[in-house]
A tleap script that builds the chain and sets N, CA, C and O, in Angstrom:
source leaprc.protein.ff14SB
mol = sequence {
  NMET SER ASN GLU ILE VAL ARG SER ARG ARG
  LEU ARG LYS LYS LEU TYR LEU ASP GLU PHE
  ALA ILE LEU GLY PHE GLU PHE SER CYS LYS
  ILE ASP GLU VAL SER GLU GLU ASP TYR ASP
  ALA PHE PHE ASP ALA PHE ALA ASP GLN ALA
  GLU LYS ARG ASP LEU PHE VAL SER ILE ASP
  GLY GLN GLU HIE GLN PHE GLU GLY PHE VAL
  THR ALA GLY ASN ARG TYR GLY SER ALA SER
  GLU ASP ASP ARG LYS ALA MET GLU GLU THR
  LEU ALA ALA PHE SER ILE VAL SER ASP VAL
  VAL VAL GLY PRO LEU VAL ASP ALA PHE TYR
  GLN CPHE
}
set mol.1.N position { 76.266 126.095 91.120 }
set mol.1.CA position { 76.625 124.795 91.664 }
set mol.1.C position { 78.126 124.577 91.501 }
set mol.1.O position { 78.699 124.900 90.461 }
set mol.2.N position { 78.744 124.039 92.514 }
set mol.2.CA position { 80.196 123.838 92.524 }
set mol.2.C position { 80.570 122.547 91.792 }
set mol.2.O position { 79.836 121.560 91.830 }
set mol.3.N position { 81.714 122.577 91.133 }
set mol.3.CA position { 82.226 121.392 90.447 }
set mol.3.C position { 83.135 120.562 91.341 }
set mol.3.O position { 83.749 119.599 90.882 }
set mol.4.N position { 83.224 120.930 92.619 }
set mol.4.CA position { 84.081 120.218 93.555 }
set mol.4.C position { 83.533 118.813 93.802 }
set mol.4.O position { 82.340 118.624 94.038 }
set mol.5.N position { 84.427 117.843 93.741 }
set mol.5.CA position { 84.040 116.448 93.965 }
set mol.5.C position { 83.985 116.192 95.465 }
set mol.5.O position { 84.939 116.465 96.193 }
set mol.6.N position { 82.862 115.669 95.906 }
set mol.6.CA position { 82.695 115.340 97.320 }
set mol.6.C position { 82.822 113.830 97.453 }
set mol.6.O position { 82.083 113.066 96.831 }
set mol.7.N position { 83.789 113.416 98.289 }
set mol.7.CA position { 84.020 111.985 98.492 }
set mol.7.C position { 83.821 111.652 99.962 }
set mol.7.O position { 84.103 112.468 100.840 }
set mol.8.N position { 83.340 110.462 100.215 }
set mol.8.CA position { 83.167 110.020 101.594 }
set mol.8.C position { 84.533 109.821 102.251 }
set mol.8.O position { 85.553 109.682 101.576 }
set mol.9.N position { 84.525 109.812 103.566 }
set mol.9.CA position { 85.762 109.592 104.326 }
set mol.9.C position { 86.397 108.266 103.934 }
set mol.9.O position { 87.612 108.178 103.760 }
set mol.10.N position { 85.576 107.241 103.796 }
set mol.10.CA position { 86.069 105.907 103.431 }
set mol.10.C position { 86.782 105.931 102.072 }
set mol.10.O position { 87.847 105.333 101.917 }
set mol.11.N position { 86.198 106.618 101.101 }
set mol.11.CA position { 86.807 106.691 99.772 }
set mol.11.C position { 88.081 107.530 99.805 }
set mol.11.O position { 89.066 107.177 99.156 }
set mol.12.N position { 88.077 108.641 100.554 }
set mol.12.CA position { 89.301 109.451 100.679 }
set mol.12.C position { 90.430 108.619 101.270 }
set mol.12.O position { 91.584 108.746 100.862 }
set mol.13.N position { 90.092 107.769 102.230 }
set mol.13.CA position { 91.104 106.918 102.852 }
set mol.13.C position { 91.654 105.913 101.852 }
set mol.13.O position { 92.865 105.709 101.778 }
set mol.14.N position { 90.776 105.286 101.088 }
set mol.14.CA position { 91.218 104.295 100.093 }
set mol.14.C position { 92.068 104.925 98.993 }
set mol.14.O position { 92.970 104.290 98.446 }
set mol.15.N position { 91.765 106.180 98.682 }
set mol.15.CA position { 92.495 106.882 97.620 }
set mol.15.C position { 93.671 107.711 98.147 }
set mol.15.O position { 94.354 108.372 97.365 }
set mol.16.N position { 93.914 107.685 99.462 }
set mol.16.CA position { 94.994 108.460 100.089 }
set mol.16.C position { 94.880 109.948 99.757 }
set mol.16.O position { 95.848 110.581 99.336 }
set mol.17.N position { 93.687 110.487 99.952 }
set mol.17.CA position { 93.430 111.894 99.664 }
set mol.17.C position { 93.213 112.691 100.940 }
set mol.17.O position { 92.911 112.137 101.997 }
set mol.18.N position { 93.370 113.991 100.820 }
set mol.18.CA position { 93.106 114.950 101.889 }
set mol.18.C position { 93.822 114.564 103.181 }
set mol.18.O position { 95.052 114.510 103.199 }
set mol.19.N position { 93.087 114.293 104.264 }
set mol.19.CA position { 93.724 113.984 105.540 }
set mol.19.C position { 94.473 112.661 105.530 }
set mol.19.O position { 95.217 112.371 106.466 }
set mol.20.N position { 94.291 111.848 104.485 }
set mol.20.CA position { 94.974 110.554 104.376 }
set mol.20.C position { 96.136 110.590 103.379 }
set mol.20.O position { 96.719 109.551 103.070 }
set mol.21.N position { 96.473 111.774 102.878 }
set mol.21.CA position { 97.597 111.908 101.949 }
set mol.21.C position { 98.887 111.492 102.654 }
set mol.21.O position { 99.071 111.771 103.839 }
set mol.22.N position { 99.755 110.840 101.935 }
set mol.22.CA position { 101.035 110.382 102.469 }
set mol.22.C position { 102.146 111.196 101.822 }
set mol.22.O position { 102.273 111.244 100.598 }
set mol.23.N position { 102.942 111.832 102.665 }
set mol.23.CA position { 104.035 112.663 102.173 }
set mol.23.C position { 105.354 111.913 102.237 }
set mol.23.O position { 105.593 111.109 103.137 }
set mol.24.N position { 106.188 112.191 101.276 }
set mol.24.CA position { 107.517 111.612 101.222 }
set mol.24.C position { 108.433 112.552 100.459 }
set mol.24.O position { 108.031 113.652 100.080 }
set mol.25.N position { 109.668 112.115 100.235 }
set mol.25.CA position { 110.618 112.957 99.518 }
set mol.25.C position { 111.602 112.096 98.733 }
set mol.25.O position { 111.884 110.951 99.088 }
set mol.26.N position { 112.107 112.681 97.665 }
set mol.26.CA position { 113.116 112.027 96.831 }
set mol.26.C position { 114.505 112.463 97.295 }
set mol.26.O position { 114.676 113.529 97.887 }
set mol.27.N position { 115.484 111.619 97.013 }
set mol.27.CA position { 116.876 111.987 97.264 }
set mol.27.C position { 117.733 111.385 96.169 }
set mol.27.O position { 117.349 110.405 95.528 }
set mol.28.N position { 118.888 111.977 95.962 }
set mol.28.CA position { 119.870 111.405 95.041 }
set mol.28.C position { 121.250 111.880 95.461 }
set mol.28.O position { 121.401 112.929 96.087 }
set mol.29.N position { 122.241 111.098 95.111 }
set mol.29.CA position { 123.628 111.463 95.383 }
set mol.29.C position { 124.538 110.592 94.534 }
set mol.29.O position { 124.115 109.594 93.950 }
set mol.30.N position { 125.784 110.995 94.483 }
set mol.30.CA position { 126.805 110.204 93.804 }
set mol.30.C position { 127.672 109.554 94.870 }
set mol.30.O position { 127.954 110.150 95.909 }
set mol.31.N position { 128.088 108.328 94.596 }
set mol.31.CA position { 128.949 107.605 95.532 }
set mol.31.C position { 130.258 107.288 94.828 }
set mol.31.O position { 130.272 106.689 93.753 }
set mol.32.N position { 131.360 107.700 95.451 }
set mol.32.CA position { 132.680 107.434 94.887 }
set mol.32.C position { 133.005 105.949 94.969 }
set mol.32.O position { 132.467 105.220 95.803 }
set mol.33.N position { 133.882 105.528 94.102 }
set mol.33.CA position { 134.344 104.141 94.145 }
set mol.33.C position { 135.387 104.029 95.253 }
set mol.33.O position { 136.448 104.651 95.199 }
set mol.34.N position { 135.057 103.222 96.255 }
set mol.34.CA position { 135.926 103.050 97.424 }
set mol.34.C position { 135.915 101.586 97.837 }
set mol.34.O position { 135.385 100.727 97.133 }
set mol.35.N position { 136.502 101.327 98.973 }
set mol.35.CA position { 136.573 99.948 99.458 }
set mol.35.C position { 135.191 99.439 99.880 }
set mol.35.O position { 134.267 100.213 100.131 }
set mol.36.N position { 135.090 98.148 99.947 }
set mol.36.CA position { 133.841 97.522 100.357 }
set mol.36.C position { 133.475 97.896 101.791 }
set mol.36.O position { 132.296 98.025 102.118 }
set mol.37.N position { 134.470 98.069 102.635 }
set mol.37.CA position { 134.232 98.462 104.018 }
set mol.37.C position { 133.593 99.851 104.101 }
set mol.37.O position { 132.703 100.084 104.919 }
set mol.38.N position { 134.054 100.773 103.245 }
set mol.38.CA position { 133.474 102.122 103.226 }
set mol.38.C position { 132.027 102.083 102.745 }
set mol.38.O position { 131.165 102.773 103.289 }
set mol.39.N position { 131.767 101.268 101.720 }
set mol.39.CA position { 130.382 101.099 101.253 }
set mol.39.C position { 129.512 100.543 102.375 }
set mol.39.O position { 128.417 101.045 102.627 }
set mol.40.N position { 130.001 99.512 103.041 }
set mol.40.CA position { 129.243 98.885 104.128 }
set mol.40.C position { 128.947 99.881 105.241 }
set mol.40.O position { 127.830 99.920 105.756 }
set mol.41.N position { 129.933 100.682 105.613 }
set mol.41.CA position { 129.735 101.668 106.672 }
set mol.41.C position { 128.678 102.692 106.272 }
set mol.41.O position { 127.824 103.061 107.078 }
set mol.42.N position { 128.742 103.148 105.022 }
set mol.42.CA position { 127.759 104.117 104.544 }
set mol.42.C position { 126.354 103.525 104.527 }
set mol.42.O position { 125.424 104.118 105.074 }
set mol.43.N position { 126.198 102.370 103.908 }
set mol.43.CA position { 124.856 101.778 103.796 }
set mol.43.C position { 124.308 101.337 105.152 }
set mol.43.O position { 123.098 101.392 105.372 }
set mol.44.N position { 125.178 100.902 106.060 }
set mol.44.CA position { 124.723 100.560 107.415 }
set mol.44.C position { 124.203 101.800 108.141 }
set mol.44.O position { 123.159 101.745 108.790 }
set mol.45.N position { 124.918 102.907 108.038 }
set mol.45.CA position { 124.487 104.151 108.686 }
set mol.45.C position { 123.177 104.651 108.074 }
set mol.45.O position { 122.292 105.124 108.787 }
set mol.46.N position { 123.063 104.544 106.756 }
set mol.46.CA position { 121.848 104.973 106.067 }
set mol.46.C position { 120.664 104.117 106.515 }
set mol.46.O position { 119.598 104.646 106.829 }
set mol.47.N position { 120.848 102.815 106.545 }
set mol.47.CA position { 119.777 101.897 106.971 }
set mol.47.C position { 119.431 102.104 108.442 }
set mol.47.O position { 118.256 102.055 108.808 }
set mol.48.N position { 120.423 102.332 109.285 }
set mol.48.CA position { 120.174 102.569 110.708 }
set mol.48.C position { 119.338 103.833 110.919 }
set mol.48.O position { 118.418 103.848 111.737 }
set mol.49.N position { 119.664 104.885 110.181 }
set mol.49.CA position { 118.904 106.133 110.298 }
set mol.49.C position { 117.453 105.923 109.856 }
set mol.49.O position { 116.527 106.399 110.512 }
set mol.50.N position { 117.262 105.219 108.755 }
set mol.50.CA position { 115.902 104.955 108.277 }
set mol.50.C position { 115.128 104.111 109.294 }
set mol.50.O position { 113.958 104.378 109.565 }
set mol.51.N position { 115.772 103.113 109.842 }
set mol.51.CA position { 115.111 102.241 110.824 }
set mol.51.C position { 114.807 103.007 112.108 }
set mol.51.O position { 113.725 102.861 112.678 }
set mol.52.N position { 115.744 103.812 112.558 }
set mol.52.CA position { 115.570 104.587 113.790 }
set mol.52.C position { 114.377 105.536 113.674 }
set mol.52.O position { 113.658 105.761 114.648 }
set mol.53.N position { 114.174 106.088 112.482 }
set mol.53.CA position { 113.094 107.045 112.265 }
set mol.53.C position { 111.828 106.377 111.723 }
set mol.53.O position { 110.861 107.063 111.393 }
set mol.54.N position { 111.828 105.050 111.630 }
set mol.54.CA position { 110.693 104.278 111.114 }
set mol.54.C position { 110.274 104.756 109.718 }
set mol.54.O position { 109.117 105.098 109.473 }
set mol.55.N position { 111.260 104.766 108.816 }
set mol.55.CA position { 111.028 105.188 107.440 }
set mol.55.C position { 111.145 104.003 106.493 }
set mol.55.O position { 111.884 103.052 106.747 }
set mol.56.N position { 110.404 104.082 105.402 }
set mol.56.CA position { 110.490 103.103 104.329 }
set mol.56.C position { 111.220 103.775 103.178 }
set mol.56.O position { 110.833 104.859 102.744 }
set mol.57.N position { 112.271 103.141 102.684 }
set mol.57.CA position { 113.082 103.733 101.619 }
set mol.57.C position { 113.049 102.820 100.402 }
set mol.57.O position { 113.415 101.647 100.474 }
set mol.58.N position { 112.609 103.375 99.301 }
set mol.58.CA position { 112.629 102.677 98.019 }
set mol.58.C position { 113.842 103.209 97.264 }
set mol.58.O position { 113.916 104.401 96.968 }
set mol.59.N position { 114.791 102.331 96.950 }
set mol.59.CA position { 116.033 102.812 96.335 }
set mol.59.C position { 116.203 102.290 94.918 }
set mol.59.O position { 115.643 101.267 94.525 }
set mol.60.N position { 116.986 103.027 94.185 }
set mol.60.CA position { 117.335 102.684 92.817 }
set mol.60.C position { 118.732 103.244 92.604 }
set mol.60.O position { 119.210 104.060 93.391 }
set mol.61.N position { 119.350 102.822 91.585 }
set mol.61.CA position { 120.665 103.377 91.310 }
set mol.61.C position { 121.358 102.652 90.181 }
set mol.61.O position { 120.955 101.575 89.742 }
set mol.62.N position { 122.387 103.275 89.746 }
set mol.62.CA position { 123.265 102.722 88.741 }
set mol.62.C position { 124.662 102.827 89.316 }
set mol.62.O position { 124.838 103.183 90.482 }
set mol.63.N position { 125.630 102.525 88.521 }
set mol.63.CA position { 127.003 102.619 89.002 }
set mol.63.C position { 127.296 104.043 89.477 }
set mol.63.O position { 127.190 104.994 88.703 }
set mol.64.N position { 127.657 104.182 90.726 }
set mol.64.CA position { 128.035 105.447 91.366 }
set mol.64.C position { 126.870 106.426 91.551 }
set mol.64.O position { 127.098 107.564 91.962 }
set mol.65.N position { 125.646 106.022 91.262 }
set mol.65.CA position { 124.486 106.884 91.469 }
set mol.65.C position { 123.529 106.186 92.423 }
set mol.65.O position { 123.192 105.020 92.214 }
set mol.66.N position { 123.091 106.871 93.452 }
set mol.66.CA position { 122.207 106.319 94.471 }
set mol.66.C position { 121.031 107.265 94.612 }
set mol.66.O position { 121.221 108.454 94.871 }
set mol.67.N position { 119.823 106.760 94.447 }
set mol.67.CA position { 118.646 107.610 94.549 }
set mol.67.C position { 117.475 106.810 95.085 }
set mol.67.O position { 117.487 105.579 95.071 }
set mol.68.N position { 116.473 107.516 95.553 }
set mol.68.CA position { 115.322 106.815 96.080 }
set mol.68.C position { 114.235 107.757 96.543 }
set mol.68.O position { 114.299 108.973 96.358 }
set mol.69.N position { 113.222 107.140 97.161 }
set mol.69.CA position { 112.076 107.874 97.685 }
set mol.69.C position { 111.817 107.376 99.100 }
set mol.69.O position { 111.868 106.173 99.357 }
set mol.70.N position { 111.541 108.288 100.010 }
set mol.70.CA position { 111.380 107.961 101.426 }
set mol.70.C position { 109.978 108.339 101.889 }
set mol.70.O position { 109.503 109.444 101.628 }
set mol.71.N position { 109.321 107.406 102.582 }
set mol.71.CA position { 108.033 107.659 103.217 }
set mol.71.C position { 108.079 107.093 104.624 }
set mol.71.O position { 109.058 106.458 105.015 }
set mol.72.N position { 107.024 107.322 105.379 }
set mol.72.CA position { 106.935 106.763 106.728 }
set mol.72.C position { 106.732 105.259 106.639 }
set mol.72.O position { 106.191 104.747 105.659 }
set mol.73.N position { 107.174 104.561 107.675 }
set mol.73.CA position { 107.063 103.115 107.693 }
set mol.73.C position { 105.669 102.608 108.006 }
set mol.73.O position { 105.348 101.463 107.687 }
set mol.74.N position { 104.832 103.433 108.626 }
set mol.74.CA position { 103.479 102.970 108.918 }
set mol.74.C position { 102.519 103.332 107.785 }
set mol.74.O position { 102.799 104.233 106.995 }
set mol.75.N position { 101.407 102.641 107.709 }
set mol.75.CA position { 100.525 102.688 106.546 }
set mol.75.C position { 100.020 104.080 106.182 }
set mol.75.O position { 100.088 104.464 105.015 }
set mol.76.N position { 99.525 104.829 107.128 }
set mol.76.CA position { 98.975 106.145 106.809 }
set mol.76.C position { 99.835 107.286 107.352 }
set mol.76.O position { 99.353 108.408 107.513 }
set mol.77.N position { 101.092 107.003 107.632 }
set mol.77.CA position { 101.984 108.034 108.139 }
set mol.77.C position { 102.714 108.744 107.014 }
set mol.77.O position { 102.788 108.253 105.887 }
set mol.78.N position { 103.236 109.879 107.335 }
set mol.78.CA position { 103.998 110.675 106.374 }
set mol.78.C position { 105.383 110.956 106.926 }
set mol.78.O position { 105.589 111.023 108.138 }
set mol.79.N position { 106.315 111.117 106.022 }
set mol.79.CA position { 107.643 111.583 106.411 }
set mol.79.C position { 107.509 113.047 106.815 }
set mol.79.O position { 106.650 113.765 106.305 }
set mol.80.N position { 108.351 113.474 107.720 }
set mol.80.CA position { 108.287 114.851 108.203 }
set mol.80.C position { 109.485 115.652 107.689 }
set mol.80.O position { 110.410 115.108 107.087 }
set mol.81.N position { 109.436 116.941 107.943 }
set mol.81.CA position { 110.563 117.797 107.583 }
set mol.81.C position { 111.802 117.395 108.386 }
set mol.81.O position { 112.919 117.464 107.873 }
set mol.82.N position { 111.616 116.977 109.636 }
set mol.82.CA position { 112.738 116.492 110.451 }
set mol.82.C position { 113.352 115.227 109.848 }
set mol.82.O position { 114.573 115.074 109.845 }
set mol.83.N position { 112.508 114.314 109.334 }
set mol.83.CA position { 113.003 113.103 108.673 }
set mol.83.C position { 113.833 113.476 107.448 }
set mol.83.O position { 114.898 112.909 107.204 }
set mol.84.N position { 113.332 114.425 106.695 }
set mol.84.CA position { 114.023 114.864 105.477 }
set mol.84.C position { 115.402 115.426 105.827 }
set mol.84.O position { 116.395 115.092 105.181 }
set mol.85.N position { 115.459 116.267 106.835 }
set mol.85.CA position { 116.740 116.864 107.238 }
set mol.85.C position { 117.700 115.808 107.778 }
set mol.85.O position { 118.894 115.845 107.480 }
set mol.86.N position { 117.186 114.865 108.574 }
set mol.86.CA position { 118.043 113.815 109.149 }
set mol.86.C position { 118.643 112.935 108.055 }
set mol.86.O position { 119.820 112.581 108.121 }
set mol.87.N position { 117.848 112.582 107.056 }
set mol.87.CA position { 118.368 111.749 105.968 }
set mol.87.C position { 119.367 112.533 105.118 }
set mol.87.O position { 120.348 111.967 104.635 }
set mol.88.N position { 119.127 113.814 104.937 }
set mol.88.CA position { 120.077 114.649 104.194 }
set mol.88.C position { 121.409 114.735 104.941 }
set mol.88.O position { 122.475 114.642 104.331 }
set mol.89.N position { 121.345 114.913 106.255 }
set mol.89.CA position { 122.569 114.967 107.061 }
set mol.89.C position { 123.314 113.636 107.034 }
set mol.89.O position { 124.544 113.612 106.990 }
set mol.90.N position { 122.582 112.544 107.061 }
set mol.90.CA position { 123.208 111.222 107.003 }
set mol.90.C position { 123.934 111.035 105.677 }
set mol.90.O position { 125.066 110.551 105.650 }
set mol.91.N position { 123.290 111.414 104.582 }
set mol.91.CA position { 123.927 111.287 103.266 }
set mol.91.C position { 125.171 112.160 103.168 }
set mol.91.O position { 126.201 111.724 102.654 }
set mol.92.N position { 125.077 113.381 103.656 }
set mol.92.CA position { 126.184 114.332 103.526 }
set mol.92.C position { 127.332 114.057 104.497 }
set mol.92.O position { 128.422 114.602 104.327 }
set mol.93.N position { 127.104 113.227 105.503 }
set mol.93.CA position { 128.125 112.981 106.528 }
set mol.93.C position { 129.290 112.118 106.045 }
set mol.93.O position { 130.314 112.043 106.723 }
set mol.94.N position { 129.158 111.479 104.913 }
set mol.94.CA position { 130.195 110.563 104.432 }
set mol.94.C position { 130.984 111.184 103.299 }
set mol.94.O position { 130.417 111.772 102.378 }
set mol.95.N position { 132.305 111.048 103.375 }
set mol.95.CA position { 133.176 111.631 102.353 }
set mol.95.C position { 133.045 110.924 101.009 }
set mol.95.O position { 133.435 111.476 99.980 }
set mol.96.N position { 132.503 109.709 101.007 }
set mol.96.CA position { 132.350 108.983 99.735 }
set mol.96.C position { 131.133 109.464 98.952 }
set mol.96.O position { 130.935 109.065 97.804 }
set mol.97.N position { 130.318 110.317 99.567 }
set mol.97.CA position { 129.081 110.802 98.950 }
set mol.97.C position { 129.265 112.244 98.503 }
set mol.97.O position { 129.832 113.061 99.227 }
set mol.98.N position { 128.780 112.549 97.305 }
set mol.98.CA position { 128.830 113.925 96.806 }
set mol.98.C position { 127.528 114.241 96.072 }
set mol.98.O position { 126.723 113.347 95.810 }
set mol.99.N position { 127.333 115.487 95.751 }
set mol.99.CA position { 126.160 115.964 95.010 }
set mol.99.C position { 124.845 115.480 95.632 }
set mol.99.O position { 123.977 114.949 94.938 }
set mol.100.N position { 124.712 115.669 96.938 }
set mol.100.CA position { 123.498 115.258 97.642 }
set mol.100.C position { 122.366 116.225 97.313 }
set mol.100.O position { 122.503 117.438 97.474 }
set mol.101.N position { 121.251 115.673 96.850 }
set mol.101.CA position { 120.048 116.457 96.570 }
set mol.101.C position { 118.888 115.758 97.260 }
set mol.101.O position { 118.602 114.592 96.990 }
set mol.102.N position { 118.218 116.486 98.157 }
set mol.102.CA position { 117.045 115.966 98.843 }
set mol.102.C position { 115.888 116.897 98.512 }
set mol.102.O position { 115.930 118.092 98.803 }
set mol.103.N position { 114.864 116.334 97.903 }
set mol.103.CA position { 113.737 117.131 97.461 }
set mol.103.C position { 112.791 117.502 98.592 }
set mol.103.O position { 112.943 117.030 99.719 }
set mol.104.N position { 111.824 118.340 98.291 }
set mol.104.CA position { 110.832 118.739 99.290 }
set mol.104.C position { 109.830 117.609 99.542 }
set mol.104.O position { 109.767 116.636 98.791 }
set mol.105.N position { 109.060 117.759 100.604 }
set mol.105.CA position { 107.980 116.803 100.874 }
set mol.105.C position { 106.915 116.934 99.790 }
set mol.105.O position { 106.469 118.035 99.467 }
set mol.106.N position { 106.522 115.802 99.241 }
set mol.106.CA position { 105.483 115.773 98.201 }
set mol.106.C position { 104.509 114.648 98.498 }
set mol.106.O position { 104.803 113.751 99.288 }
set mol.107.N position { 103.357 114.701 97.866 }
set mol.107.CA position { 102.357 113.641 97.995 }
set mol.107.C position { 102.893 112.401 97.290 }
set mol.107.O position { 103.165 112.439 96.090 }
set mol.108.N position { 103.045 111.312 98.020 }
set mol.108.CA position { 103.655 110.107 97.466 }
set mol.108.C position { 102.811 109.442 96.391 }
set mol.108.O position { 103.352 108.751 95.527 }
set mol.109.N position { 101.511 109.632 96.423 }
set mol.109.CA position { 100.644 108.999 95.446 }
set mol.109.C position { 100.292 109.913 94.282 }
set mol.109.O position { 100.071 109.426 93.173 }
set mol.110.N position { 100.233 111.214 94.499 }
set mol.110.CA position { 99.768 112.130 93.477 }
set mol.110.C position { 100.748 113.262 93.237 }
set mol.110.O position { 100.341 114.414 93.082 }
set mol.111.N position { 102.040 112.948 93.205 }
set mol.111.CA position { 103.051 113.987 93.042 }
set mol.111.C position { 103.156 114.499 91.604 }
set mol.111.O position { 103.713 115.573 91.376 }
set mol.112.N position { 102.642 113.770 90.659 }
set mol.112.CA position { 102.792 114.172 89.266 }
set mol.112.C position { 101.523 114.733 88.711 }
set mol.112.O position { 101.478 115.121 87.544 }
savepdb mol mol.pdb
quit
């Protein structure tokens, strides 16, 4: 007899398992101290890219450190490899940003 847990489709959906798993990715970078206009331009471009791709970004940071986690904006959607690359390119496109690290796609609910 197998020890595999069998769950109904409804329960898999509620638990975001199997076909309902949601993928996302982490990112981090350092931001140089610059003018307020440069900060505004960077954050506007970052927000525009996320909005254009219908992504939800949870951000955190400290002085000169910017990091977060990105998932799809819709309830059962996942971020794609194209989304990951686009956000990495957006971060790297600004001279005020350095040490850009964008992680692989992982399960947003069960990554640990």
